[in-house]
C-alpha positions, 0 to 999 in steps of 0.5 A: 510501519516496519519500513524505512522512512525518507523525507526530502524537501525542496524549500526556499530560504526562510521556509520553516524546516519544522515542517519535516518534523511535523510530517514525521509526527503525522506519520507516527500518528497515522501508525498509531491510528491504523496499525493492526498490531496496536490494541488501541488503534482505530483499525483494531477497535473497528476489527473488534467492534462486533458490528457496532458503530464506533467513532474514529479519527478523520484520517481513518475515514480517509483510509477506509474510503480509499480501501473501498475505492481500491477494492471496487477499482480492482474488482476485488483483487485488492482486498483489505479484508483478507486479514484472517487469511494473512494471519492464518498464513503466519503473518500475525505479528509485526516483523520488527516487534514480536510483542505487537500482535494482531487481535481478531475477534472470537468467531470471526467469519471470512468466507471468500467467493460468496455474495453473502459474506461481508465485503468492503462494500458493506462498510458504513461511514458517517463522515459528518459524525466520524462514525464507522460500522464494520459488518460483523465478520469483516476485519481489515488490514491497512497493509500497503494502502496505509503506507501509500496513503500516509505518504500522500498525506505527508507530502500534502502537509509539507506542501501546505507548510510552504515546501516548493517540492517534497518526496516521502518514501515509506518502505519503497512506496513513494509520493512526490509533488512540486519542484525537486531540489536544484530546480530540476524538471522532474523527480528521478526515481530508480525502480529496484530489480528484485533479482539484483544487478541494479535498477530495472527502470528509471522514472522521471516523475513530476507528481504522483505516487510509485508503489511496488508490490513484491513476493520477495519482501515480508516473508517468513517460515512456517511448518508448511514452508516459506510464505509471503504476504501477498494473499490471493482473495480467490484462494485465501492463500499466499499467491502463486503468481509468476511475478516477483515484483510489480511497480505502478505509477499513479496519481497518488501513492495509495492508488499505485499501491492497490493496482500494484497488488492487483497486477501482481496477482494477475500474473505476467500475461495480464499485467500490461493489459491491467495497467493499460485498461486503468490508464496507468504506467508500470512494469512487472518483473517475472520470477524468471527475470523477464520484464513486461512494461507499458510502452511509455517505460520501454526505453528505460527498462532493462530485461534480465534473464536468469 
């Protein structure tokens, strides 16, 4: 997933530590099924299915269901169908392997803002038969939601295998569950300040996910200048948000990820309102170093000015 992976397990004596290897293998398998840069992944096969129904793995059904729910919950601010715009902006190949490229179908259609355009609501899923049909012209990018959901599934596996507690972090999207090492009450998580100078916030979390969306990561240069990977579905272009980074705490990694994207696009004035409206915790750090946070995080937040 072009990200650093961390797995931390709190286990009793006698627990089979092969569960860590199993979790890593699960994440490898999810990447093979979900990557838009692999020609034989479920996601690539769906994107090139031209409206035909195809069979996919059960994990891909879970991913698609989360995509649809995230799109609905954010009113379309999180939009997994912005892949053509992402490729047009220059993010058409993996950042850590130039040989891995995104293959889009010839004649793909992507028209935002029109009711007639296909949307995630038009995805048809037959759970029992594991069959999925994307409407012609709709293509998907797992992106951040894939990292968050993968961490959710890996933590679930570790706990099922007997771990008292587990933490999985994929590129900064972190999920925790159960008892931390040394029988601490909470998992202590430091949220990085995108401007440097130490953590912006320290979070004590018993279970759930923390995800960060930032315009400072996954950047590249084109003939039109430097671009980033956060596409605004309204403009079909890299966002011009006044926020540098947003971190959100939610009941799961994937849910934290979709709302982090939505808040980043909303900008500083609407950030806390969005979090409060969805009963979430989080903070938004501006390009100018200003910090907006939900009230439960205020005592732990340090504001930086530049």
